[in-house]
N, C-alpha and C positions, 0 to 999 in steps of 0.2 A: 437594558443592561447587557453589556458585552460579556460573553462567557469566557472565563479563564481556562486555558487548555495547557496541560503540562507538556514539556518538551524533553526529548531524549537527545543527548549530545552524540554526534558522530565525529569521526576523525576530521581534523582540519578546522575545528571551530564551528562546524555546521550544527544547527539545532533543529531537530525534526519534531514538529508538533505531533503529539501522540494520537490525536483524533483529527480526522479530516473529512473531506468529501471525495467519494469516488464517482466517476462520471461514465463508467461502463454502461453501454446501451442507452445512454441519454441521447436523443436525437440532436444532431448538430445545431438545428435551428432553435432548440430549447436551451442549449448548454449555457450560453452567455447569461441569460436571466437567472438560471439556477445557481451558477457560480456567484453572481452578484448578490443573490439572496443569502447564500451561505456566508460570504464574507461580511455582510452586514450583521450577521448573527455572531460573528467572532471567529469563524473558521479562518485559518491561515495556512491550510495545507490542502492542495488539490492534486488528485492522482488521475492522470490521463494516460493515453498510449497512442502510438501512431496507428494501430489497428482499430482504435475506437472511432477515428475519423471526426473527432470533435475538438482537436487542439485549437483551431481558430476560435471556436466559441469560448474555450477556456481563457485564451488571451484577451478576447473582447470583454468577457465578464470581469476580469481583473482590472482592465483599463476603465471600464464603466463604473466600477465600485468606488473609485477614488482612493483605494488602499494602495500605498506605494508598492511597487513591484518587489522591492527588497524585503518587504514584510510578509510576502506570500511564498510559501514553500511549494514549488511546482515539480512534480515528478512526471516524466514520460518514459515510454518503453519502446525498445527496438522492435520493429515489425519482423515477423518470422521470415519474410523473403529478403531481408536485408542483412543476414549474417555474413560474416567475412570482414576483413579489415577495412577496405575502402568503402564498402557498402554501409558499414556502421557509421563511418564519419559523414558520408553524404546524407544518410538518413537523419542524423541529428541536425545537420544544417537545414534540412527541410522542416523539421519540427520547430526550430528556432524562428524560421520565417513565418510559419503558421501561428505560432504563439505570440509573435511580435516582440521577442525579447532577445537579448544577447547571450543569455545563458539559461540553463535549467538548474535546479537545485539538486536533482537526483535523476540519473539516467540508468535505466535497468535493461538487461537482456530479458526480454519478456518470457521466452521459453528456451530451454537448453537444446532441444531437438537433437538428442544424442546420436541418432542414426546418421545425421549429417556430419558429425564430428567437426564442427566449425567454431564452437563457442570459445575455445581457448584463443584462437586467432582473433576472434571478435573482441575478446576481453583486452587484448593488446591495444586495439583501437580505442576502447573506453578509457584506458589509462592515459593514452595520448590526449584524448579530449579533455580529461580532467586537468592535465598539466597545462593545456592551452587555455583553461578558464572557460571552456564551453559548458562544463557541468561542474558543480561544486563537489558533488559526491557521486560515486558509481556503485552499482549493486546489481543484483540478479533477481530473477523471479522464477519460481517453480523448479529451482535446482534441488536435487536430492543430495545427501551427504556424499555420495559417490561422485557426483558432478563437481561439488565443491572441492573434493580431494584432487580431482583432475586439475582444477585451476591452481591449487597449491603446488602440485607436481610440476606444473609448467613455470613456476616461479613468479606468478602474478600477484598483484596486491590482493589482500583479503577484501571481499565485498563488504561495503558498509552495511548493507541490508540484504535479506533474502525474503521476498514477498511470496508467500505460499498459501494455499488453501488451508484454513485453520478455523475451526468453530467447535462448539461443544460435542458434536457428533463425529468430529474428525480432528483429533488434537495433535497428531504428529509429534509425540513426545521425543522420539529419537532425533528428529530434525531440530527441535528446540534445544536438546542437550548439546548437539553439535554446535549450534549457533552460540550458545553461552560459552562453550569451551574455546571458541575461536573469535569471540568479540564481535559477532554478527548480530545486528538487531533483527528481530522477527517482525515482519509485517504480515497481517492476516487479511487475505482476501476472502470474500464470501463469509464475513465474520458472523453473520446471523443464519448461515446455512440456507440462504434465500427465503428465510422466514419459516422453514420447516420445523425448526427446533422450538419455536416460541410457545407452542402449546404444551410443552413438557411440564408436568406437575411441579417439579422442583423449581422451575422458573416462574410459574404463575404464583406459587406460594411465596417466593422471595420478592416478587413484584408487589404483592399485597402487603407483605411485612414492611417493606421499605418505602411504600407509597410511590413507586415508579412503574414503568412499563417493563414487560419481559425483555424487550429489545434493549432497554437501558441497562438491565441487570446483566445481560450477556456482554454488552460493550464494556461495562465496568469490570467484569471478570477478565476480559482481555487486557484492559489497562492495568489492573492490579497484578496481572501476571507478567507485565512488562512489555506487552506487544503494542504495535502501532496498528490502528484500524482506520478505515476510511469508508464507512458505509455509504451506499448510494441511496438517495431519495430525491424525488422531484417535488415534494410537498413541504412548504415553508415550516409548518409546525413540526413535522417529523425531522427535518434537518436540524432545527434547534434542539429538539429532544435528543437526537443522536450525539450532538456536541456536548450536551450538559450531563456528563456522567462522571467527571473527575471527583466529585464530592460524595459519591456513593461508597459507603463503607461496608465491605463484605469481610467477615472473618474467615479464618482458614477452613473451618468446617463447612461454611457456605461455598467457598471456592472449590473445595474438594467434592462437594455434592454436584456442582456443575461439571467438574472433571469427569464424574461418574457417568455422564450421559454419552461418553465416547462409544461409538459403534464401529469405528473405522470406515465410515460411509462418506464417500466423496460426493460433491455436487457437480464437479467439473472433471476434465480429462486427467488421465494419469501421465505425468511428465516422462515416465520411462518409455511410453509408446506414442505419445502425441506428436504429430508431425505438422500441425498447423493447418 
């Protein structure tokens, strides 16, 4: 049975599947098979990046799956050494060649790199690429509200999404409030805190109550809070479990209990200082 996954509408008629597959740190030689497995289970959203060096495997996996390209939502992200107007355009052309497609569904600035002060000019190139049909939607990743304000001050289009580190131990409520106020969809990377959160008593108790795994409870929490998630796994059973969360019902008290795990603890770099 193929799993039914809800979608979130973006501007321009683009529909983003709320749960997908992340391929960060998946070896290039393994990527095609894992993507094929995920698509067979009902996944229709694959998140990659130029810096992951596995775009070719993503494209091959989609072709091997037999699922029509137009039915798969593909995200890729700009490499940190490709900021700037011309570089960003050239970089996407390279991604399209590696993916074996004429367009991506979502192109993101991977990191703002504020010390370089190039992301506003880079965003101009992203808008041009969208107008040219090379990407259906454009967004950012790891942008703080101050970075998003900078884009607004430059007169640019509002990003469709902002992909940020977000999990029960690092909720980023200020960022989510900003996103809601400006019509930006929140995508959560490291949605399971690299597994560190899964032993929390509140999660194991909820898992037992609902007959699911702790990971599924966390992913359902994200979905019910309106976020997009794309957990990484290389195991077929786990991939299917990660996708099968849309029917988990958590009430507001249960959601609030998971919210209460927030410790302000990152698993990855701080965008304010990260330089790639």
